[in-house]
C-alpha positions in Angstrom: 74.2 115.4 81.4 77.0 117.9 81.2 75.0 120.5 79.4 72.2 120.2 81.9 74.7 120.7 84.6 76.2 123.7 82.9 72.6 125.3 82.4 71.9 124.6 86.2 75.1 126.2 87.3 74.4 129.4 85.4 70.9 129.6 86.5 71.5 129.0 90.2 75.1 130.3 90.6 75.2 132.9 87.8 71.6 134.4 88.2 70.6 133.7 91.7 74.2 133.8 93.3 73.7 130.6 95.3 76.3 128.2 96.1 76.1 124.6 94.5 77.2 121.1 95.3 77.5 118.8 92.4 77.8 114.9 93.3 79.3 112.6 90.8 80.2 108.9 91.3 83.8 108.6 90.5 87.0 110.6 91.3 87.9 111.1 87.8 84.5 112.5 87.1 84.9 115.3 89.6 87.5 117.0 87.6 86.2 116.3 84.2 82.7 117.7 85.2 84.2 120.8 86.7 86.5 121.1 83.7 83.6 120.9 81.3 81.5 123.3 83.0 84.4 125.8 83.2 85.4 125.3 79.5 81.7 125.9 78.5 81.4 129.0 80.6 84.6 130.3 79.0 83.3 129.6 75.6 79.9 131.2 76.3 81.6 134.1 78.1 79.7 133.5 81.2 82.6 132.7 83.5 82.3 136.1 85.2 78.9 135.0 86.8 80.6 132.1 88.5 83.8 133.8 89.7 84.1 136.2 92.5 85.0 139.8 91.4 86.5 141.3 94.6 90.3 141.4 94.6 90.4 139.9 98.3 88.6 136.8 97.3 90.6 136.2 94.2 93.9 136.6 96.2 92.8 134.1 98.8 91.8 131.5 96.0 94.9 132.2 94.0 97.3 131.7 97.0 95.6 128.2 97.8 95.6 127.1 94.2 99.3 127.9 93.9 100.1 125.8 97.1 97.9 122.8 96.2 99.4 119.5 95.4 96.5 118.1 93.1 97.1 119.5 89.5 93.3 119.6 89.0 92.8 121.8 92.1 95.6 124.2 90.8 93.9 124.3 87.4 90.2 124.8 88.5 90.2 127.0 91.7 91.2 130.2 90.2 87.9 129.8 87.9 85.7 129.4 91.0 85.5 125.7 90.9 86.4 123.3 93.6 86.7 119.4 93.4 86.6 117.1 96.4 87.2 113.2 96.6 89.1 110.8 98.8 91.9 110.5 96.3 93.0 114.1 97.2 95.7 114.8 100.0 94.0 115.8 103.4 95.5 119.3 103.2 94.0 119.9 99.8 90.5 118.6 100.8 90.6 120.8 104.0 91.6 124.1 101.9 88.8 123.3 99.4 86.2 122.7 102.2 87.1 126.0 103.8 87.1 128.1 100.6 83.6 126.8 99.9 82.3 127.1 103.3 83.5 130.8 103.5 82.0 131.4 100.1 85.3 132.1 98.1 84.1 129.5 95.5 80.7 128.9 94.4 80.6 125.5 92.8 82.1 122.3 94.5 82.1 119.0 92.4 82.6 116.0 94.7 81.9 112.4 95.3 79.4 111.1 97.9 82.1 110.8 100.6 81.4 114.5 101.2 77.7 113.9 101.9 78.5 111.3 104.5 81.5 112.6 106.0 81.7 116.4 106.1 79.0 118.7 107.0 79.2 121.3 104.1 75.8 122.5 103.1 74.8 124.6 100.0 71.6 126.2 98.7 71.4 123.7 95.6 72.7 120.2 95.1 72.7 118.4 91.8 73.1 114.5 91.7 74.8 114.2 88.3 73.8 110.5 87.2 72.4 107.9 89.6 74.7 104.9 88.7 77.5 104.1 91.0 80.3 101.5 90.7 80.1 98.7 93.2 83.3 96.7 93.6 81.5 93.9 95.3 79.2 93.2 92.3 81.8 94.5 89.8 79.3 96.6 87.9 77.4 99.8 88.0 74.2 99.8 90.4 71.6 102.5 91.1 72.3 104.7 94.1 70.7 103.5 97.2 67.8 105.5 98.5 69.8 106.4 101.8 72.7 108.0 99.5 70.2 109.9 97.5 68.5 111.3 100.6 71.9 112.0 102.2 73.1 114.1 99.2 69.8 115.9 98.9 70.0 116.6 102.7 72.9 118.8 101.9 70.7 121.3 100.2 69.6 124.2 102.3 71.9 126.0 104.7 70.5 126.5 108.2 70.6 130.2 109.4 71.0 131.4 105.8 68.3 129.8 103.6 64.6 129.2 104.2 64.6 126.3 101.7 67.0 124.4 99.6 66.9 122.9 96.1 67.8 119.4 95.0 68.2 118.3 91.3 68.6 114.7 90.3 69.8 114.1 86.7 69.0 110.3 85.6 67.8 108.4 82.8 64.1 108.4 81.7 63.7 104.6 82.9 64.6 105.4 86.5 62.8 108.7 86.8 59.6 107.1 88.1 61.6 105.3 90.9 63.3 108.5 92.0 60.0 110.4 92.0 58.4 107.7 94.2 61.5 107.8 96.6 60.8 111.4 97.3 57.0 111.5 97.2 55.9 108.0 98.7 57.0 105.7 101.4 58.3 102.6 99.9 58.3 99.5 102.2 61.8 98.3 103.3 62.2 94.6 102.2 64.3 92.1 104.0 67.5 90.9 102.5 68.1 88.2 105.3 67.2 85.3 103.0 70.5 85.7 101.0 72.5 85.4 104.2 70.3 83.0 106.1 73.0 80.2 106.0 75.7 82.3 107.6 73.6 83.8 110.3 72.3 80.3 111.2 75.8 79.1 111.5 76.5 82.1 113.8 73.5 81.2 116.0 74.5 77.5 116.3 78.2 78.4 117.1 76.8 80.8 119.9 74.5 77.9 121.2 71.3 79.9 120.6 70.0 77.3 118.1 70.5 73.7 118.9 67.9 72.1 116.8 65.7 72.6 113.9 62.8 73.5 116.1 64.8 76.3 117.8 65.9 77.6 114.3 62.1 77.8 113.4 61.5 79.7 116.5 64.5 81.9 116.0 63.4 82.8 112.5 60.1 83.8 113.8 61.7 86.8 115.6 63.3 88.2 112.3 62.0 91.1 109.9 62.1 88.5 107.1 59.2 86.7 109.0 57.4 89.9 109.3 57.7 90.7 105.5 56.9 87.1 104.4 53.5 87.6 106.3 52.9 91.0 104.6 54.1 90.3 101.2 54.2 86.5 100.6 54.6 86.9 96.9 57.8 88.6 97.2 59.4 85.9 99.2 58.2 82.8 97.4 55.5 81.9 99.9 53.4 79.9 97.3 50.1 78.2 97.6 51.4 75.3 99.5 51.7 77.4 102.5 48.1 79.0 102.1 46.6 77.3 105.3 49.7 78.0 107.5 48.8 81.3 109.2 52.2 81.4 111.2 54.3 80.1 108.2 55.5 77.4 110.4 56.3 75.0 107.6 57.7 77.7 105.4 60.3 78.4 108.3 60.9 74.7 108.6 61.8 74.5 105.0 64.1 77.5 105.3 66.0 76.2 108.3 66.2 72.8 106.9 67.6 73.9 103.5 70.2 76.2 105.4 71.3 73.4 107.8 71.7 71.0 104.8 74.0 73.5 103.1 76.1 73.9 106.3 76.3 70.3 106.9 77.5 69.7 103.3 80.2 72.5 103.9 81.2 70.8 107.2 80.3 73.6 109.4 77.6 71.7 111.4 76.6 68.3 112.1 72.8 67.9 111.3 70.7 64.9 112.3 67.8 65.2 109.8 65.5 62.7 111.8 65.8 64.3 115.2 66.6 67.9 113.9 69.6 68.2 116.3 72.2 70.7 115.3 75.8 71.1 116.5 78.5 73.4 115.4 81.9 72.1 114.3 85.4 73.7 114.8 85.1 74.9 111.1 81.9 76.5 111.9 83.4 78.4 114.7 86.2 79.7 112.5 83.7 80.8 109.8 81.5 82.6 112.4 84.5 84.2 114.2 86.1 85.6 111.2 82.8 86.4 109.1 83.7 83.9 106.5 80.9 82.8 104.1 80.1 79.1 104.0 81.1 78.9 100.3 84.6 80.2 101.1 85.1 77.7 104.0 84.1 74.9 101.8 86.8 76.1 99.2 89.5 76.4 101.8 88.6 73.1 103.6 88.9 71.2 100.1 92.1 72.9 98.7 94.1 73.2 102.0 96.3 70.0 102.1 99.3 69.1 104.3 101.7 69.7 101.4 100.3 73.1 100.3 102.9 75.9 99.4 102.9 79.6 99.8 102.1 79.9 96.0 99.1 77.6 96.4 98.0 79.6 99.6 97.9 82.9 97.5 95.6 81.0 95.0 93.3 79.6 97.9 92.9 83.3 99.1 92.0 84.5 95.6 89.4 81.8 95.3 87.3 83.4 98.3 83.7 83.8 97.7 84.1 87.3 98.9 85.7 88.4 95.6 83.4 86.5 93.1 81.9 89.8 91.7 85.3 91.4 91.0 85.8 91.2 87.1 88.9 92.0 84.9 88.0 94.9 82.9 89.4 95.7 79.4 91.3 98.8 80.4 93.0 97.3 83.4 94.7 94.2 81.5 97.8 96.2 80.5 98.4 97.5 84.0 97.7 94.1 85.5 100.1 92.5 83.2 102.8 94.8 84.2 102.1 94.2 87.8 102.2 90.5 87.1 105.9 91.0 86.0 106.7 92.9 89.2 105.1 90.6 91.9 107.5 88.1 93.6 105.1 85.0 93.7 104.2 83.4 90.5 100.5 83.4 89.4 99.4 80.2 87.4 96.3 81.6 85.8 96.2 84.0 83.0 95.5 87.7 83.5 92.0 87.1 82.1 91.0 85.3 85.1 89.4 87.3 88.0 91.4 84.9 90.6 94.7 86.2 89.1 93.8 89.7 89.5 92.9 89.1 93.2 96.3 87.4 93.6 98.1 90.1 91.9 96.5 92.8 93.8 97.3 91.3 97.2 100.9 90.8 96.1 101.1 94.5 95.0 99.7 95.5 98.4 102.3 93.6 100.3 105.1 95.0 97.9 103.6 98.5 98.2 103.5 98.9 94.5 101.7 102.1 93.1 98.5 101.7 91.0 97.3 103.9 88.2 93.8 103.0 87.5 91.2 104.3 90.0 88.8 101.4 89.6 91.8 99.2 90.3 92.6 101.0 93.4 89.0 100.6 94.5 89.3 96.9 94.0 92.7 96.7 95.8 91.2 98.5 98.8 88.1 95.9 98.7 90.5 93.1 98.5 93.0 94.2 101.4 90.2 95.2 103.8 89.2 91.6 103.9 92.6 90.0 103.7 93.3 90.1 107.4 90.4 88.1 108.5 90.5 85.7 105.5 94.1 84.9 106.0 93.5 84.3 109.8 90.8 81.8 109.0 93.0 80.2 106.5 95.7 80.0 109.4 93.2 78.5 111.8 92.0 75.6 109.5 95.5 73.7 109.6 96.0 74.8 113.1 92.7 73.0 114.1 93.9 69.9 112.0 97.2 69.9 113.5 99.2 70.5 110.4 102.3 72.4 111.7 104.2 73.2 108.5 101.0 74.6 106.8 100.3 76.6 109.9 103.8 78.2 109.6 103.3 79.0 106.0 99.7 80.6 106.7 100.9 82.5 109.5 103.9 84.0 107.5 101.2 84.9 105.0 99.1 86.7 107.7 102.2 88.7 108.8 103.1 89.6 105.3 99.6 91.2 104.6 99.5 92.8 108.1 103.0 94.4 107.9 103.1 94.8 104.0 106.5 93.2 103.8 107.9 90.0 102.3 110.1 87.7 104.6 113.2 88.5 102.5 112.9 92.2 103.4 114.7 93.9 106.3 112.6 93.9 109.5 112.9 97.8 109.7 110.5 97.9 106.8 107.7 97.5 109.5 108.3 100.8 111.1 106.6 103.8 109.5 
């Protein structure tokens, strides 16, 4: 991929003198790709085709490079390459954006945040690789069609170009998919079935659905229902429902299954004979804080009147929201170091994903610095959800009338919000 990228840079920037954006999918990869193309250009003696030759441009670039705080920016800017990602300081990002916008640098290697956040078009756009890391799933997934179209939408500068060029570098297996994405209209499929249980709970809490029949009617207004009629095979609408044009029985089955799951988790009361549905206090908490039924079931079982702060951290780590976060091989050393620095002991070994979630929350409260970029992405994902999850954990004992557990849970909420332990000085909460 790097060689193809180099060839395209020389063709579009060197020969046609056009500006180019190269999208990569991790922060580390921005500097890595820019450095590879730069080193190859130096080796092949083509670097002069990329760099600006007038002394004014070189002076401006040199001046900004010297004042940059990021070492990669200092290293790459003098050769006409810029990098841009969310891990850089705001000042460095703005400097790089300005240099590219004014044409002082010709090549900018960046992450997808630039496509969504900053209006910075170029004549040519390269998407280098189509797999991006998803913290939610804990693995590499294909780019979404929206991301691809958003990145390619940066190709072609209004007022300057009559057309733009977009290049996708992907594997042979995925080529057909991206061709069809650009040339055909693919139907948008519904993902509602995977979230039906939690959405039904929200409707019950709001009072919109009070019985199974009302649930069936509500399901008839969804896009899932439209797609089930159009593509029955994709949504497990088998031969049993052949004579049912309005798919009423299928909708009854879906609502019944979802209500049974909610009843088992204690989020609703469900009378299977009459079909009557009524929300419980736990269901209200789940709906209010956007907690999945799986997590609520876990909290309800594990939170007992005698629970301690150590156990509450463990309960938080067992949330279904974090089930896709794995422990990667290259993180184990850093996690082991963090484990020795956090104040609350962790029962599980560092091989367990629950231990990692626990350590990351404590590291966030302790304001510890992390080295690994993937670990930072996971910490952001964990801490973004921490506030609402901990509030839900606090409301469960509050509703049950367990005062001491309430106090422990509320302390934990305050720790996460203010990023300080109770033993620290109160002045820590001021910036």
